[in-house]
C-alpha positions in Angstrom: -40.9 -5.3 -5.4 -38.6 -2.4 -4.5 -36.8 -2.2 -1.1 -39.0 0.5 0.3 -42.1 -1.5 -0.3 -40.4 -4.6 1.2 -39.4 -2.6 4.3 -43.0 -1.3 4.7 -44.4 -4.8 4.2 -42.1 -6.3 6.8 -42.5 -3.5 9.3 -46.3 -3.9 9.2 -46.0 -7.7 9.5 -43.9 -7.1 12.7 -46.5 -4.7 14.0 -44.0 -1.9 14.1 -44.7 1.8 13.6 -42.2 3.9 11.6 -41.1 5.5 14.8 -40.5 2.1 16.5 -38.5 0.8 13.5 -36.5 4.0 13.5 -35.6 3.6 17.2 -34.4 0.1 16.5 -32.2 1.3 13.7 -31.2 4.6 15.4 -32.7 6.7 12.6 -35.6 9.1 12.5 -39.1 8.0 11.6 -38.8 10.5 8.7 -35.9 8.4 7.3 -38.0 5.3 7.4 -40.9 7.1 5.7 -38.6 8.3 2.9 -37.4 4.8 2.3 -40.9 3.4 2.2 -42.1 6.1 -0.2 -39.1 5.7 -2.5 -37.7 9.2 -1.8 -34.4 7.8 -0.6 -32.7 4.5 0.0 -31.1 3.1 3.2 -27.3 3.1 3.0 -25.8 -0.3 2.3 -24.3 -0.4 5.8 -27.9 -0.5 7.1 -28.7 -3.8 5.4 -27.4 -6.1 8.2 -29.2 -4.2 10.9 -32.4 -3.9 8.8 -32.3 -7.6 8.2 -32.0 -8.4 11.8 -34.7 -6.1 13.0 -37.2 -7.1 10.3 -36.4 -10.9 10.7 -35.5 -11.4 7.0 -32.3 -12.4 5.3 -30.0 -9.9 3.8 -30.4 -11.7 0.5 -34.1 -10.9 0.4 -33.4 -7.2 1.0 -30.5 -7.0 -1.4 -32.7 -8.7 -4.0 -35.0 -5.8 -3.9 -32.3 -3.2 -4.6 -32.2 -1.6 -8.0 -29.0 -1.3 -10.1 -28.8 2.4 -9.0 -28.3 1.5 -5.4 -25.3 2.9 -3.6 -23.1 -0.2 -3.7 -19.8 0.8 -5.2 -18.8 -0.7 -8.5 -15.8 -2.3 -6.8 -18.1 -4.4 -4.6 -20.7 -5.5 -7.1 -18.7 -8.6 -7.9 -18.7 -9.7 -4.3 -20.8 -12.8 -3.4 -23.1 -11.3 -0.7 -25.4 -14.0 0.7 -26.0 -16.1 3.8 -27.0 -15.2 7.3 -26.0 -12.0 9.1 -23.4 -13.1 11.6 -23.1 -11.6 15.1 -19.7 -10.8 16.5 -19.6 -13.9 18.7 -20.3 -16.1 15.6 -17.6 -14.2 13.6 -15.1 -14.7 16.5 -15.8 -18.4 16.6 -14.8 -18.7 12.9 -11.6 -16.9 13.6 -10.7 -18.9 16.7 -8.0 -20.9 15.0 -6.3 -17.8 13.6 -2.8 -17.1 15.0 -2.9 -14.4 17.7 -0.2 -11.9 18.5 0.2 -10.7 22.1 2.7 -7.9 21.6 1.1 -4.8 23.2 3.6 -2.2 22.1 2.3 0.7 20.1 1.7 0.0 16.4 1.6 1.9 13.2 -2.0 1.4 12.0 -3.3 2.0 8.5 -7.1 2.8 8.5 -8.7 2.3 5.1 -12.3 3.5 4.9 -14.1 5.8 2.5 -16.0 7.5 5.5 -14.2 10.5 6.8 -16.1 10.2 10.1 -15.2 6.5 10.5 -11.5 7.2 10.0 -11.6 10.2 12.4 -13.4 8.0 15.0 -10.9 5.1 14.7 -7.9 7.5 14.7 -9.2 9.0 17.9 -9.7 5.7 19.6 -6.4 4.2 18.6 -4.3 7.3 19.1 -5.4 7.5 22.7 -4.0 3.9 23.1 -0.6 5.1 21.8 -0.8 3.9 18.2 0.4 5.9 15.3 -2.2 6.3 12.5 -2.0 6.6 8.8 -5.0 6.8 6.5 -6.5 6.0 3.1 -9.9 6.8 1.8 -10.2 4.0 -0.7 -8.5 0.7 -1.8 -6.2 2.1 -4.5 -4.9 4.9 -2.2 -4.3 2.2 0.4 -1.9 0.4 -1.9 0.3 3.5 -2.2 0.2 4.1 1.5 1.1 0.4 2.2 4.2 0.7 0.0 5.3 4.0 1.6 4.5 3.4 5.3 4.7 -0.4 5.8 2.3 -0.4 8.8 2.1 -3.1 11.4 -1.7 -3.4 11.2 -4.2 -2.6 8.5 -7.9 -2.0 9.3 -10.0 -2.5 6.2 -13.5 -1.5 5.3 -15.0 -3.6 2.5 -17.5 -1.4 0.7 -15.2 1.2 -0.9 -14.9 3.0 -4.2 -12.0 2.2 -6.6 -11.0 -1.1 -4.9 -12.9 -3.1 -2.3 -11.5 -4.3 1.0 -11.2 -7.9 0.0 -9.1 -7.1 -3.0 -6.9 -4.9 -0.8 -6.7 -7.9 1.7 -5.5 -10.2 -1.2 -2.8 -7.6 -2.0 -1.6 -7.4 1.6 -1.5 -11.2 2.1 0.5 -11.6 -1.2 2.9 -8.8 -0.7 3.3 -8.0 3.0 3.6 -11.1 5.1 4.1 -9.3 8.4 1.1 -6.9 8.2 -1.9 -8.1 10.3 -5.3 -7.3 8.8 -8.5 -6.5 10.7 -11.6 -6.3 8.5 -14.2 -3.8 9.8 -17.5 -3.8 7.9 -21.2 -3.8 8.1 -21.2 -6.4 5.3 -21.0 -9.3 7.8 -22.9 -11.9 5.9 -21.6 -15.4 6.3 -20.2 -15.5 2.7 -18.2 -12.3 3.1 -16.8 -13.2 6.5 -15.7 -16.7 5.4 -14.1 -15.2 2.2 -12.1 -12.8 4.4 -11.0 -15.7 6.6 -10.0 -17.8 3.6 -8.0 -15.0 2.0 -6.1 -14.5 5.2 -7.6 -11.8 7.5 -6.6 -12.0 11.1 -9.9 -10.7 12.5 -13.2 -9.4 11.4 -15.2 -6.8 13.4 -18.8 -6.1 12.5 -20.1 -2.5 12.3 -21.5 -1.0 14.5 -18.8 -1.9 17.0 -17.6 -1.2 20.5 -14.3 0.7 20.8 -12.8 -2.2 22.8 -13.4 -4.6 20.0 -10.9 -2.7 17.8 -8.5 -1.7 20.5 -8.1 -5.3 21.8 -7.5 -6.7 18.3 -4.9 -4.1 17.4 
C-alpha cells in the first residue's frame, strides 16, 4: 500500500473529509487530494503531524513510502521508529541536561536546508540581540563551525550532504563549549533519544513557538 492510499484509508476511518484533514494539517484540501491520488507526496516534515492527526504511528506511514520519497540520502541510515513525542515529553527526557543561565547575546549558527526556516530563525533571534551565521547543509556547517566558532548551534536533522545527528557528533567531539539545540519535525522517540545520547543540549519539535527557541538560546 502506498502512502496516499494509507492516508485516504485512515482519513475515511476517522470520518474526516479532505477539507477537515487539510485544516488539521494547515494545508489545502487540494494538497490532501493530490497525496491520495498519487500526484504528489507529503513532505517528510509532515509525517509527525499526519501521524498524530490520523492516530497512527510514524512507522506505519514511513513504511508506505517508496524509495523515491524525499528523505535525503544522508538521513536514510537513521533509525526512525517509535512514538511521536510532544514537546513536554521531549523536555522531560532532557531534564537532567546541564542548563546555562547566561543571558548575554550569543553567536548562533543556524543549520537548515530551508531558506525560509533560516530566515525566520534569524529574524526571531536577531531581535533578541543574537548574532547569526548560517549554513544550508551539514557539510557547509562544518566549515562555518571552524571559521566562526559559535556559542550555540541550532541543527535541523533532515538535510542533504550530511544529516544533523552526524553534525552533532562532530560538534560534541571537536567543540566542547558549543551548545547544540536540535530543531526538527523528526521527533520520533528513537531520534530524540539518539540526539540526547550523542550530547544535544535541547531538542525542539517543529512546528514550534518562537519562545521555545529564544528561551533555549
